[in-house]
Structures are given as C-alpha cells and as structure tokens.
KEFI-69991 format. One record per residue (C-alpha): x, y, z; residue number from 1; residue in three letters. Coordinates in pm, whole numbers, plus 32768, in hexadecimal, padded with zeros to 4 digits. Layout:
<sites>
SITE      u      v      w   seq   type
SITE      X      Y      Z   NUM    ALA
...
</sites>
This chain:
<sites>
SITE      u      v      w   seq   type
SITE   8002   8001   8001     1    UNK
SITE   8081   815D   7FB0     2    UNK
SITE   811D   8201   80DB     3    UNK
SITE   80A2   835F   8135     4    UNK
SITE   8141   8472   81F9     5    UNK
SITE   8070   8552   82DB     6    UNK
SITE   809A   86C8   82FE     7    UNK
SITE   7FEC   8774   8425     8    UNK
SITE   7FFB   88E4   8475     9    UNK
SITE   7F57   8975   85B1    10    UNK
SITE   7EDC   8AD0   8562    11    UNK
SITE   7F26   8BDD   8667    12    UNK
SITE   7E52   8D12   86B4    13    UNK
SITE   7E5A   8E00   8591    14    UNK
SITE   7E53   8CE4   8488    15    UNK
SITE   7CEB   8C61   84BB    16    UNK
SITE   7C44   8C09   8375    17    UNK
SITE   7ADE   8C6F   832C    18    UNK
SITE   7A54   8B16   838E    19    UNK
SITE   7AF4   8B34   84ED    20    UNK
SITE   7A52   8C8C   851D    21    UNK
SITE   78F3   8BFE   84E1    22    UNK
SITE   793C   8AE2   85D1    23    UNK
SITE   79B0   8BDB   86DE    24    UNK
SITE   7877   8CB3   869F    25    UNK
SITE   778D   8B85   86BD    26    UNK
SITE   7831   8B1A   8804    27    UNK
SITE   7817   8C77   888D    28    UNK
SITE   76A4   8C92   8853    29    UNK
SITE   764F   8B38   88E0    30    UNK
SITE   75BC   8B34   8A38    31    UNK
SITE   76B3   8AA6   8B35    32    UNK
SITE   7645   8979   8C01    33    UNK
SITE   7676   894A   8D6E    34    UNK
SITE   773D   880B   8D5C    35    UNK
SITE   7872   87B1   8CA1    36    UNK
SITE   784F   86EC   8B5A    37    UNK
SITE   78E5   8591   8B36    38    UNK
SITE   7938   84B9   8A0F    39    UNK
SITE   7A08   8380   89CD    40    UNK
SITE   7AF6   837E   88A4    41    UNK
SITE   7B0B   8206   889B    42    UNK
SITE   7A49   8160   8782    43    UNK
SITE   79D0   8009   87D7    44    UNK
SITE   7ABD   7F02   8741    45    UNK
SITE   7A4E   7E2B   861B    46    UNK
SITE   79EA   7CCC   8674    47    UNK
SITE   7AE3   7BC9   860F    48    UNK
SITE   7A78   7A62   861F    49    UNK
SITE   7ABB   7994   86E1    50    UNK
SITE   7B58   7A5D   87FD    51    UNK
SITE   7A48   7AB6   88F3    52    UNK
SITE   7A40   7C36   8909    53    UNK
SITE   793E   7D2E   8970    54    UNK
SITE   7820   7D49   8878    55    UNK
SITE   7832   7E71   878D    56    UNK
SITE   7718   7F2B   86E0    57    UNK
SITE   76EF   7F2D   8561    58    UNK
SITE   76FE   80A4   8551    59    UNK
SITE   7820   8187   859D    60    UNK
SITE   77FB   828C   86BC    61    UNK
SITE   7852   83EF   8660    62    UNK
SITE   79D1   8416   8692    63    UNK
SITE   79DF   8569   8742    64    UNK
SITE   7B09   85A1   882C    65    UNK
SITE   7AAC   85FE   8995    66    UNK
SITE   7AB2   8590   8AF5    67    UNK
SITE   7A7D   8427   8B79    68    UNK
SITE   791B   83D3   8BE6    69    UNK
SITE   7992   836F   8D3C    70    UNK
SITE   7A76   84A2   8D77    71    UNK
SITE   7A4A   855C   8EC0    72    UNK
SITE   79BB   86B6   8EC8    73    UNK
SITE   7AAA   87CB   8E7D    74    UNK
SITE   7A85   8942   8E61    75    UNK
SITE   79FA   897B   8CF5    76    UNK
SITE   7ADA   8A54   8C1D    77    UNK
SITE   7AA7   8AC3   8AB9    78    UNK
SITE   7BB1   8A66   89BA    79    UNK
SITE   7BDE   8A7F   8844    80    UNK
SITE   7CBC   89B0   8760    81    UNK
SITE   7CE6   89B6   85E3    82    UNK
SITE   7DAC   88B8   851B    83    UNK
SITE   7E07   8880   83B3    84    UNK
SITE   7E69   872D   8323    85    UNK
SITE   7EED   86CC   81CD    86    UNK
SITE   7F73   857E   8144    87    UNK
SITE   8044   8567   8015    88    UNK
SITE   8077   841A   7F5E    89    UNK
SITE   81D1   8390   7F89    90    UNK
SITE   81B8   82DC   7E3A    91    UNK
SITE   811C   83EA   7D63    92    UNK
SITE   813D   8326   7C1A    93    UNK
SITE   801D   824F   7C9F    94    UNK
SITE   7F37   837B   7CB8    95    UNK
SITE   7EBF   845E   7B95    96    UNK
SITE   7EC9   858E   7C80    97    UNK
SITE   8044   8587   7CA2    98    UNK
SITE   8071   86F7   7D27    99    UNK
SITE   7F44   8700   7E08   100    UNK
SITE   7F0C   8674   7F5F   101    UNK
SITE   7E3F   8539   7F64   102    UNK
SITE   7D90   8599   80B0   103    UNK
SITE   7D4A   86FC   8139   104    UNK
SITE   7C81   873E   8274   105    UNK
SITE   7C4C   8895   833D   106    UNK
SITE   7BBD   8861   849C   107    UNK
SITE   7B4B   8960   8597   108    UNK
SITE   7AE3   88F2   86F7   109    UNK
SITE   7A54   89C2   881B   110    UNK
SITE   7A06   8933   8974   111    UNK
SITE   7938   89EF   8A77   112    UNK
SITE   787C   89B2   8BB5   113    UNK
SITE   77BE   8870   8B74   114    UNK
SITE   77DC   886D   89F1   115    UNK
SITE   78CE   883D   88D4   116    UNK
SITE   78C6   88B9   876A   117    UNK
SITE   7978   881E   8652   118    UNK
SITE   798A   889A   84DF   119    UNK
SITE   7A41   87EB   83CB   120    UNK
SITE   7A7C   8844   825A   121    UNK
SITE   7B35   8789   815C   122    UNK
SITE   7B51   8609   810F   123    UNK
SITE   7A4D   8551   81E7   124    UNK
SITE   7A1B   83E2   8238   125    UNK
SITE   78A1   83A7   8264   126    UNK
SITE   780E   826B   82F1   127    UNK
SITE   76D8   8216   83B4   128    UNK
SITE   7633   80C1   8395   129    UNK
SITE   7631   7FBE   827D   130    UNK
SITE   74BF   8010   823B   131    UNK
SITE   74F5   818D   821F   132    UNK
SITE   7657   81F7   81C8   133    UNK
SITE   7785   8112   81B4   134    UNK
SITE   78ED   818E   817F   135    UNK
SITE   78BD   82CB   80A6   136    UNK
SITE   79D8   83B9   8060   137    UNK
SITE   79A0   8522   7FDB   138    UNK
SITE   7A0D   868A   7FFC   139    UNK
SITE   7930   8776   80CB   140    UNK
SITE   78E7   87DD   8228   141    UNK
SITE   7867   874D   8373   142    UNK
SITE   77E1   87EC   84A4   143    UNK
SITE   77B8   873A   85F3   144    UNK
SITE   7738   87A0   8744   145    UNK
SITE   7770   86E0   8883   146    UNK
SITE   76D7   8714   89D9   147    UNK
SITE   76A3   8635   8B11   148    UNK
SITE   76F9   85EC   8C6F   149    UNK
SITE   76F9   84D5   8D79   150    UNK
SITE   7717   83BA   8C7F   151    UNK
SITE   7613   8444   8B8C   152    UNK
SITE   7664   84D4   8A35   153    UNK
SITE   75B2   8577   891E   154    UNK
SITE   7648   85B9   87CB   155    UNK
SITE   75C8   8665   8691   156    UNK
SITE   7683   8657   8541   157    UNK
SITE   763E   86DA   83E6   158    UNK
SITE   770D   86BC   82B5   159    UNK
SITE   771C   8712   813C   160    UNK
SITE   781B   8681   803B   161    UNK
SITE   7843   8664   7EC8   162    UNK
SITE   78F6   854A   7E14   163    UNK
SITE   788F   8443   7F17   164    UNK
SITE   77B4   8384   7E22   165    UNK
SITE   7864   83CB   7CDC   166    UNK
SITE   7983   84B2   7C7F   167    UNK
SITE   7909   860B   7C2F   168    UNK
SITE   7873   8741   7CE2   169    UNK
SITE   7710   86F6   7C53   170    UNK
SITE   76EE   85C5   7D31   171    UNK
SITE   769D   862D   7E96   172    UNK
SITE   7659   8579   7FD6   173    UNK
SITE   75BC   861E   8109   174    UNK
SITE   7544   859A   8258   175    UNK
SITE   7509   85CD   83CC   176    UNK
SITE   750E   84E2   84F7   177    UNK
SITE   74A4   8507   865C   178    UNK
SITE   7521   841E   876F   179    UNK
SITE   74C5   83F8   88E3   180    UNK
SITE   7590   8318   89C9   181    UNK
SITE   7522   82D1   8B26   182    UNK
SITE   75C0   8230   8C58   183    UNK
SITE   7727   820A   8BBE   184    UNK
SITE   76A6   817A   8A78   185    UNK
SITE   75C0   8081   8B1C   186    UNK
SITE   74AD   810E   8A43   187    UNK
SITE   74E7   81B9   88F8   188    UNK
SITE   73E9   824C   8805   189    UNK
SITE   7446   82E8   86AB   190    UNK
SITE   738D   837F   8587   191    UNK
SITE   742B   8396   8435   192    UNK
SITE   73C0   8449   82FC   193    UNK
SITE   7492   844A   81B3   194    UNK
SITE   743C   84DE   8063   195    UNK
SITE   74FE   84B9   7F1F   196    UNK
SITE   74DE   8542   7DC3   197    UNK
SITE   75AA   84D6   7C8C   198    UNK
SITE   758A   858D   7B3D   199    UNK
SITE   7534   84BB   7A0B   200    UNK
SITE   75E3   85A5   7914   201    UNK
SITE   7718   84BD   78F9   202    UNK
SITE   7630   83AC   7875   203    UNK
SITE   75F4   846F   7738   204    UNK
SITE   7486   84D6   777F   205    UNK
SITE   74CA   8655   7779   206    UNK
SITE   7414   8741   7756   207    UNK
SITE   72EC   8685   77D2   208    UNK
SITE   73A0   85BB   78D5   209    UNK
SITE   7334   85D0   7A42   210    UNK
SITE   73DD   853C   7B71   211    UNK
SITE   73DA   8412   7C42   212    UNK
SITE   7372   8452   7DA5   213    UNK
SITE   7351   837D   7ED4   214    UNK
SITE   72EA   83CD   803E   215    UNK
SITE   72F4   82E0   8169   216    UNK
SITE   72A2   8309   82D2   217    UNK
SITE   7306   8219   83D8   218    UNK
SITE   72BA   81D7   854C   219    UNK
SITE   73B1   8115   8624   220    UNK
SITE   7389   80A1   878F   221    UNK
SITE   7491   7FE7   8850   222    UNK
SITE   7467   7F67   89B2   223    UNK
SITE   7583   7EC3   8A88   224    UNK
SITE   74EA   7E64   8BD9   225    UNK
SITE   760C   7D7E   8C34   226    UNK
SITE   7754   7E1D   8BBF   227    UNK
SITE   7817   7D25   8AF0   228    UNK
SITE   7719   7C0B   8B27   229    UNK
SITE   75DD   7C6A   8A64   230    UNK
SITE   759C   7D7D   8964   231    UNK
SITE   746B   7DAE   8880   232    UNK
SITE   7451   7E94   875B   233    UNK
SITE   7338   7EE0   8672   234    UNK
SITE   7328   7FB4   8534   235    UNK
SITE   7210   8025   844D   236    UNK
SITE   724A   80E1   830A   237    UNK
SITE   716A   8174   81FB   238    UNK
SITE   71F2   81DB   80A0   239    UNK
SITE   7169   82A7   7F80   240    UNK
SITE   7221   8283   7E2F   241    UNK
SITE   71E3   8331   7CE9   242    UNK
SITE   72B2   82BD   7BCC   243    UNK
SITE   7261   83F2   7AF4   244    UNK
SITE   71CA   852C   7B88   245    UNK
SITE   7163   859A   7A2D   246    UNK
SITE   7089   846C   79FD   247    UNK
SITE   6F28   8498   7A7B   248    UNK
SITE   6F1C   833B   7AF8   249    UNK
SITE   6F05   82FC   7C6F   250    UNK
SITE   7039   82B6   7D42   251    UNK
SITE   7084   8163   7DEC   252    UNK
SITE   7033   814F   7F51   253    UNK
SITE   7083   8030   8042   254    UNK
SITE   7109   7FD2   8198   255    UNK
SITE   7210   7F0A   8243   256    UNK
SITE   7230   7E87   83A5   257    UNK
SITE   7337   7DDA   8479   258    UNK
SITE   7344   7D44   85D7   259    UNK
SITE   748B   7CBA   8673   260    UNK
SITE   74EF   7C31   87BC   261    UNK
SITE   7654   7BEC   8830   262    UNK
SITE   76FC   7B92   8973   263    UNK
SITE   7804   7AC2   8A26   264    UNK
SITE   77E8   7999   8AFF   265    UNK
SITE   7935   7922   8B9E   266    UNK
SITE   7A23   78D6   8A7C   267    UNK
SITE   7913   78DB   897B   268    UNK
SITE   786A   79E9   88B1   269    UNK
SITE   7712   79D8   8811   270    UNK
SITE   7654   7A9F   8707   271    UNK
SITE   74F2   7A8E   8681   272    UNK
SITE   7478   7B62   855F   273    UNK
SITE   7336   7B97   84A3   274    UNK
SITE   731E   7C85   837B   275    UNK
SITE   722D   7CD6   825D   276    UNK
SITE   7256   7DB1   812E   277    UNK
SITE   713C   7E09   8043   278    UNK
SITE   7157   7DDE   7ED2   279    UNK
SITE   7144   7F51   7E86   280    UNK
SITE   7237   7FB7   7F8F   281    UNK
SITE   7344   807E   7EE3   282    UNK
SITE   745A   816F   7F4D   283    UNK
SITE   752C   8261   7E80   284    UNK
SITE   766D   81A3   7EF0   285    UNK
SITE   76AD   8042   7F4A   286    UNK
SITE   7593   7FA9   8017   287    UNK
SITE   751A   7E54   8097   288    UNK
SITE   74A3   7D3E   7FB3   289    UNK
SITE   7341   7D85   7F49   290    UNK
SITE   7213   7C9A   7F59   291    UNK
SITE   72B3   7BCD   8078   292    UNK
SITE   7235   7B4F   81BC   293    UNK
SITE   72C6   7A68   82BF   294    UNK
SITE   73AC   7A34   83E8   295    UNK
SITE   74E7   799E   846A   296    UNK
SITE   7571   7914   85B5   297    UNK
SITE   76D4   78E9   8611   298    UNK
SITE   77A7   786F   8748   299    UNK
SITE   791C   7890   8763   300    UNK
SITE   79F4   77EA   8870   301    UNK
SITE   7B5C   7834   88A9   302    UNK
SITE   7C27   7744   8984   303    UNK
SITE   7D95   772B   89CA   304    UNK
SITE   7DE6   7644   88AD   305    UNK
SITE   7CA9   764C   87D5   306    UNK
SITE   7BC6   774A   8735   307    UNK
SITE   7A6F   76E4   86BD   308    UNK
SITE   796F   77B7   85FD   309    UNK
SITE   781F   772D   8593   310    UNK
SITE   7728   7806   84C2   311    UNK
SITE   75D1   77AA   843F   312    UNK
SITE   74FE   7875   834F   313    UNK
SITE   73BE   7872   8297   314    UNK
SITE   734C   7971   818B   315    UNK
SITE   724E   798E   807E   316    UNK
SITE   71F2   7A7F   7F65   317    UNK
SITE   709B   7ADB   7EDF   318    UNK
SITE   7040   7B83   8020   319    UNK
SITE   6EE6   7C09   7F9B   320    UNK
SITE   6E92   7AAC   7F11   321    UNK
SITE   6E6E   7B0E   7DAE   322    UNK
SITE   6DA4   79F7   7CFC   323    UNK
SITE   6E64   7A33   7BB3   324    UNK
SITE   6FB4   79C9   7C51   325    UNK
SITE   701F   78A7   7D31   326    UNK
SITE   70A7   78CA   7E8A   327    UNK
SITE   720F   7851   7EC2   328    UNK
SITE   7281   77DC   8019   329    UNK
SITE   73EE   77CA   8077   330    UNK
SITE   745E   770C   81A6   331    UNK
SITE   75D0   7716   820B   332    UNK
SITE   76AA   7691   8327   333    UNK
SITE   7818   76DB   8354   334    UNK
SITE   7909   7648   844E   335    UNK
SITE   7A5A   76E2   847F   336    UNK
SITE   7B6D   763E   8554   337    UNK
SITE   7CC5   76AE   85AE   338    UNK
SITE   7DD4   75EC   8660   339    UNK
SITE   7EDB   76AE   871C   340    UNK
SITE   7F93   759C   87C0   341    UNK
SITE   80CF   75C0   86F0   342    UNK
SITE   8154   772F   86E9   343    UNK
SITE   8218   76E8   85B5   344    UNK
SITE   80FA   762E   84FB   345    UNK
SITE   7FA4   76D8   851F   346    UNK
SITE   7E8E   760A   847B   347    UNK
SITE   7D38   7678   8401   348    UNK
SITE   7C14   75B2   8372   349    UNK
SITE   7AC8   7615   82ED   350    UNK
SITE   798D   7559   8285   351    UNK
SITE   785B   75F1   81D9   352    UNK
SITE   7715   7555   8181   353    UNK
SITE   7615   760B   80AA   354    UNK
SITE   74B2   75B0   803C   355    UNK
SITE   73F8   767C   7F36   356    UNK
SITE   7287   761C   7EDD   357    UNK
SITE   715B   76D0   7E4C   358    UNK
SITE   6FE9   76CD   7E98   359    UNK
SITE   6EAC   7746   7DEF   360    UNK
SITE   6F39   773E   7C90   361    UNK
SITE   6E53   77E4   7B97   362    UNK
SITE   6E14   773D   7A3F   363    UNK
SITE   6F52   772C   796E   364    UNK
SITE   7044   7720   7A92   365    UNK
SITE   70FA   75D5   7AE4   366    UNK
SITE   7125   758B   7C56   367    UNK
SITE   727C   75A8   7CEA   368    UNK
SITE   7315   74D4   7E02   369    UNK
SITE   7493   74F4   7E1B   370    UNK
SITE   7584   7484   7F28   371    UNK
SITE   76EB   74F0   7F3D   372    UNK
SITE   780C   7482   8020   373    UNK
SITE   7958   7534   8040   374    UNK
SITE   7A83   74D2   810B   375    UNK
SITE   7BC2   75B2   8125   376    UNK
SITE   7CFA   75AE   81F4   377    UNK
SITE   7E2A   767E   8236   378    UNK
SITE   7F83   7637   82E3   379    UNK
SITE   80A1   771F   831C   380    UNK
SITE   8206   76A3   837B   381    UNK
SITE   82BD   77BE   842D   382    UNK
SITE   842E   776C   841D   383    UNK
SITE   8502   78A0   8466   384    UNK
SITE   84F1   798F   834C   385    UNK
SITE   8414   78A6   827E   386    UNK
SITE   82A0   7891   827E   387    UNK
SITE   8230   7766   81B4   388    UNK
SITE   80B9   776E   816E   389    UNK
SITE   7FF3   7659   80DA   390    UNK
SITE   7E77   7678   807F   391    UNK
SITE   7D89   7593   7FDE   392    UNK
SITE   7C1D   7545   7FA9   393    UNK
SITE   7B0E   7481   7EF9   394    UNK
SITE   79A9   74D8   7EA0   395    UNK
SITE   7892   7408   7E17   396    UNK
SITE   7736   7472   7DB0   397    UNK
SITE   761E   7376   7D74   398    UNK
SITE   74C8   7399   7CDE   399    UNK
SITE   73EE   72D0   7DD0   400    UNK
SITE   72C9   72BC   7CDE   401    UNK
SITE   7391   721E   7BC1   402    UNK
SITE   7471   7167   7CC5   403    UNK
SITE   75AA   71D0   7C07   404    UNK
SITE   76D5   72AE   7C3B   405    UNK
SITE   76D1   7401   7B9A   406    UNK
SITE   782E   748E   7BE6   407    UNK
SITE   795F   7439   7CA2   408    UNK
SITE   7AA4   74F1   7CE9   409    UNK
SITE   7BF7   7493   7D7B   410    UNK
SITE   7D09   7594   7DC9   411    UNK
SITE   7E5E   7596   7E73   412    UNK
SITE   7F50   76B1   7EAF   413    UNK
SITE   80AE   76DC   7F3E   414    UNK
SITE   80F7   782B   7FC1   415    UNK
SITE   8265   7845   805A   416    UNK
SITE   82ED   7993   80D9   417    UNK
SITE   8452   79F2   8137   418    UNK
SITE   8493   7B35   820A   419    UNK
SITE   85E5   7BCF   8237   420    UNK
SITE   8669   7D1A   82BC   421    UNK
SITE   8651   7DD0   816D   422    UNK
SITE   856C   7D00   8096   423    UNK
SITE   844E   7C0B   8089   424    UNK
SITE   8425   7AF6   7F8F   425    UNK
SITE   82CD   7A5D   7F53   426    UNK
SITE   82A0   7964   7E38   427    UNK
SITE   8161   7892   7E13   428    UNK
SITE   80D0   776C   7D4A   429    UNK
SITE   7F63   7733   7D15   430    UNK
SITE   7E98   7625   7C5E   431    UNK
SITE   7D2B   75F2   7C38   432    UNK
SITE   7C4A   74FE   7B78   433    UNK
SITE   7AD9   7539   7B38   434    UNK
SITE   79F0   7437   7AA4   435    UNK
SITE   78A2   74A9   7A1A   436    UNK
SITE   77DC   736C   79EC   437    UNK
SITE   76AC   7413   795B   438    UNK
SITE   777E   74AB   7842   439    UNK
SITE   7868   737E   7835   440    UNK
SITE   7990   746B   7854   441    UNK
SITE   7AD6   746D   7917   442    UNK
SITE   7BA5   75A2   7969   443    UNK
SITE   7D03   7593   79F3   444    UNK
SITE   7DB6   76CF   7A7B   445    UNK
SITE   7F23   76F8   7AD4   446    UNK
SITE   7FD3   781F   7B5A   447    UNK
SITE   8134   786D   7BCB   448    UNK
SITE   819D   79C7   7C63   449    UNK
SITE   82CD   7A5D   7CF4   450    UNK
SITE   82EB   7BA2   7DB9   451    UNK
SITE   8406   7C5B   7E59   452    UNK
SITE   83E8   7D95   7F2D   453    UNK
SITE   84F9   7E48   7FF2   454    UNK
SITE   85E3   7F76   8007   455    UNK
SITE   874E   7FBA   7FA6   456    UNK
SITE   8847   80D0   7FDA   457    UNK
SITE   8819   80E6   8153   458    UNK
SITE   86A6   80CB   8136   459    UNK
SITE   868D   81F9   8055   460    UNK
SITE   861E   813F   7F17   461    UNK
SITE   84CD   807F   7F37   462    UNK
SITE   8485   7F87   7E26   463    UNK
SITE   8385   7E7D   7DCE   464    UNK
SITE   839B   7D71   7CB4   465    UNK
SITE   827D   7C8D   7C60   466    UNK
SITE   824D   7B90   7B48   467    UNK
SITE   8173   7A62   7AFA   468    UNK
SITE   80ED   7973   79FB   469    UNK
SITE   7F8F   78E7   79E7   470    UNK
SITE   7EF7   77E8   78F8   471    UNK
SITE   7D90   7783   78E1   472    UNK
SITE   7D2D   7657   7805   473    UNK
SITE   7BD3   75CD   77B7   474    UNK
SITE   7C4E   74CF   76B7   475    UNK
SITE   7D4C   7484   75B3   476    UNK
SITE   7DAB   75CA   74FE   477    UNK
SITE   7CBA   76A3   75CE   478    UNK
SITE   7CDB   7796   76EF   479    UNK
SITE   7DD9   78AE   7727   480    UNK
SITE   7F2B   790C   77BA   481    UNK
SITE   7F7D   7A43   786E   482    UNK
SITE   80E0   7AC1   78BD   483    UNK
SITE   8103   7C03   7999   484    UNK
SITE   8217   7CC4   7A45   485    UNK
SITE   8224   7DFC   7B1E   486    UNK
SITE   834B   7ED4   7B90   487    UNK
SITE   8338   7FF4   7C83   488    UNK
SITE   8451   80C2   7D1A   489    UNK
SITE   8461   8209   7DF2   490    UNK
SITE   8597   82CB   7E41   491    UNK
SITE   8590   8410   7F1E   492    UNK
SITE   864E   8541   7EA9   493    UNK
SITE   8658   85F1   7FF3   494    UNK
SITE   87D2   8610   7FFF   495    UNK
SITE   87DD   86C9   7EAD   496    UNK
SITE   86DA   87D8   7EE2   497    UNK
SITE   865F   88AD   7FFF   498    UNK
SITE   84E4   88A1   7FD5   499    UNK
SITE   83C9   889F   80CE   500    UNK
SITE   8366   873D   807A   501    UNK
SITE   8460   8638   8026   502    UNK
SITE   8464   8603   7EA7   503    UNK
SITE   8479   84A6   7E1C   504    UNK
SITE   84C3   83F5   7CD0   505    UNK
SITE   83E5   82D9   7C78   506    UNK
SITE   83CE   81D4   7B69   507    UNK
SITE   82BC   80DE   7B1B   508    UNK
SITE   82BD   7FDD   79FE   509    UNK
SITE   81A7   7EE0   79A2   510    UNK
SITE   8189   7DCC   789E   511    UNK
SITE   8062   7CF2   7846   512    UNK
SITE   8056   7BF0   773F   513    UNK
SITE   7F24   7B1C   76E4   514    UNK
SITE   7F23   79F9   75FE   515    UNK
SITE   7DBB   798A   759F   516    UNK
SITE   7DED   781B   7535   517    UNK
SITE   7C7A   77FF   74CD   518    UNK
SITE   7C80   7929   73E2   519    UNK
SITE   7DFA   7905   7391   520    UNK
SITE   7E30   7A76   73E3   521    UNK
SITE   7F39   7B28   74B2   522    UNK
SITE   7F37   7C6D   7570   523    UNK
SITE   8060   7D23   760A   524    UNK
SITE   8056   7E64   76D7   525    UNK
SITE   8183   7F15   776D   526    UNK
SITE   8199   8056   7829   527    UNK
SITE   82B0   8120   78D6   528    UNK
SITE   8278   8259   79B3   529    UNK
SITE   838F   832C   7A4B   530    UNK
SITE   831F   8424   7B4A   531    UNK
SITE   83D4   8549   7BF4   532    UNK
SITE   8308   85CA   7D1B   533    UNK
SITE   83A6   870B   7D7B   534    UNK
SITE   82AB   879E   7E80   535    UNK
SITE   82B9   8912   7EAE   536    UNK
SITE   83E2   8A07   7ECF   537    UNK
SITE   8423   8AC9   8008   538    UNK
</sites>
C-alpha cells in the first residue's frame, strides 16, 4: 500500500480561517450548561471471531474528541483549537493528481461549559449503518455539537459533501444525525437522515436529463443491560429512490429492518441476527441485498489450544410472495476449527454445507433442489525467516432432483514467504481443476508467481518487483495464457535540494501479455512511467 506522509499545522491566534470564526461564533452564542460535558474517544473494537470480546454495535459513534464519560467534575473552562491536516502520496506516480495532496482537512473545535462544538471542512469519511450510509468519502463540511453530563450524552451532526457517490461537483450528499446515550452507553438511540443526488448528464441524456435522487431515514436503538454479557440492537429504515427526477413516474419506496443480539458467556461468544430488506429498497450508494429475508445464529469458543466457530443461517427471496416468481430458500452451516497446539505449525479447517431449494414455482419454472459441500484447510510452517503456507480445498454440488453431480472443484496452493532485513521474497504456486458435468467440460488452471520487495542504499531506495504466469485450459488447443510483470522503485532526493517537502524520483513499469489459444490471438501491453515529485519551493 502506498505510504503517506502527514503534515499538521496548529494555527495560532491571528491566523484563524473563516470556518474557525463561525465555529467560535456558534459556541459563543450557545447557552452554557451547568455541568461539564463528557465524551469518550474510544470507538468500540470490531468483533473478530473467535476471540470473545465485548459486543460492538453495527453503527459507528460520532468521533468527537472530548472528556471521558467517567471523568470527575472539573471547573469548566472555554477553549478553542484549530488544526489543518494534509497528506501527500509518497508514490505520486500511482495517483493522477501528482502535485496535489490526496487528503486535506481543516478542523475547528470549541469547548465550553457543558458543550463542545466541532466544525470540519475538506475530505470527509462518512459512515453510519449498512442500511443507510456505508463508507462514503467526499469533499465538503461537517458540523457537530456535543453536550452531556453524568454519563449521559447528546450529539447532533450535519454534513454536506460532493463527490461521495461519483466524482464531480454535481453529485451531492447531505445528511443529519441525532444521538442520545444514557447511563454510560447502556442505552443508545439514534436517528439518521441521508439524502443524495446524482446528475444524469454524464449518461448522454442532456438537455432533458434529470437526476437520480435517494432519501433514507433510519432509527436505531441499542440496549446493553449487562455490560459485555448481553446487548440488543434494533434498526428500522425507510427509503425513497427516484431513478430520474425528470420522469413523471413515481419513485420507489420500501423499508428494511434488522434485529441483532450479541453477548459473551465464559469463553464463548454468541450472535443472533434477523434482517429483512424489501424488493424496492434502494440507496444512492452501496446498500444491502434487496428482496431478502432471514436470519443467522453463531457461537464461537476460544480455548487454550482450540478455536471453534459454528454459524447457521437461513434466507429466502421473494419477500412479498410474488406469484409470478418462485421463492428460493438458502440454508447454510459453517464450522471453522483452528488448532494452536504447535506454535510453529498453526492449522485451520473449514466445512460448509449449503442447501438451495425452491417452492411455489409458477408455470414454466423448473423446481430447484441443490446441495453443496465444501471442505478447505490451511497449514503454515514457521521456520525462522520462512513461512511455508499450504492451502487446499474441494467442493461438490449435487442436483438432488436428478440425483447427479452438477459441479466439482479441487484446488491446492503453496505459498512460501522469506523475510530478511532488507527484502521479502514471496513465490507461490496454485492449481485448480473444475468439472462441469452439466456441460461435460473440464477446466484446468495453473499459476506461478514471484514477488520481491525491499530497500537498498541504506534503506533509501524502495523497490517492488512482481511477475507471474497463468494458464487456463478447457481442452486441447483452447484456453488462454497470461504473462505479467510489474516493477516499482522510489528514491528520495532530499539531499540534493532544500525544499519544504522531500522530493522523490519514481519509476513504474508494467508488462501484460495475453495469448488466446482459442482464437489464436496475442495481445501485449507495456508501459513505463518516470515521475519526479518536487513538492513546493521555500
């Protein structure tokens, strides 16, 4: 991954930007409270099976810096802070915007008696829940207000950004959230509203083109009566989506809901989930799978030498029971096992069983009843600087109506890795065979790769070299062959010039060759890019 360098500058009095002035004015006009505000910076850790940890909610609390919830009372004092952040790519040839920072953010924060105000402007990372807004990034502004005391907290947040849905200033995303936390997060209630708009001009419909527009409102409630032992979370969302505002047709309206329970019991952790998403539930960005209803249950246990994780699920489509379409049911069970008895030889096994069947098939639809079994395993031998990994698996799918196999696969891979002080070597070999019995066809895949990363010249020159060959064959004289290679290198020039940001010289080369055996056709692509990133002069 490209490394980034972070530049921070604390603005002193006399250098406040316009955004900071409005933050200060809003804080001055706010009515002071009698108690001191409190807030926790810590974000609940993500759950990682199978280690038993405290259950975490599916939404992200508002990350506003402040005092801890359990802090003792102090004499309230007003404070203001302004901060500017900018990140520049250390490998600019990987970015089209070579002379511009990849991340810019201006923050202004004011804390008073019982409240805190935060204003941000620049590149924002926006995320709420999976049914409303999930991992959107755009450029705009965000305003947040926090107040609370004695373990209770109330927050309000509003934002507006462009480019979060698609690149361009004509795509906008606005929203607001309100959150109330009681009794040190033992009870939490949150309301979410997000509205997005995306122009259709780029799709060639100008001048009569309208725009896509989507609105969603969500309500989230989370209760944790026994800290770390039991937590319940419920969410209800309602969306309105219009594919073209210039079209007089009505917009799509639908809802989604979710209920989840998590907790710990000794060395085990359990999870139960029910969710439903309507067939017309749409968001402007990525959203949950539509027309889906079902639930899952899982138990994970971590012992000294063994880890065991068992998950069961059952889902179906056609939630509104449309008589023109069948309803498909999918049942799945997964068992993960890890053995930690040998520190130099960790082992992992997985077994998965899946059933798919249909009911209430209309005229013209053939019934479906399929069963699939999959077994996979992995072993890693840790011997000094070597990490020798071996993975393999087999899969078989059977049509239970016809009592015959439909598909089977078998794969094996060898993934060694050697790490030294200044370089890392990671070759790998992969083979896979797929038999499609319905089409009477066999496909073989072979892949060989070699990669080297490291540094030279007293760790001043970073380099990366990768190459590989892949062959896919479906019979005699059919299939294709792919040969590829990549070279990257970066050398800083800080010792030659006195600039504010260290300049660097980079080189990137890439070659791809494809030999289509079926069509007897070859394609070769080669590229070489030399980049000098000079930064700015003093």
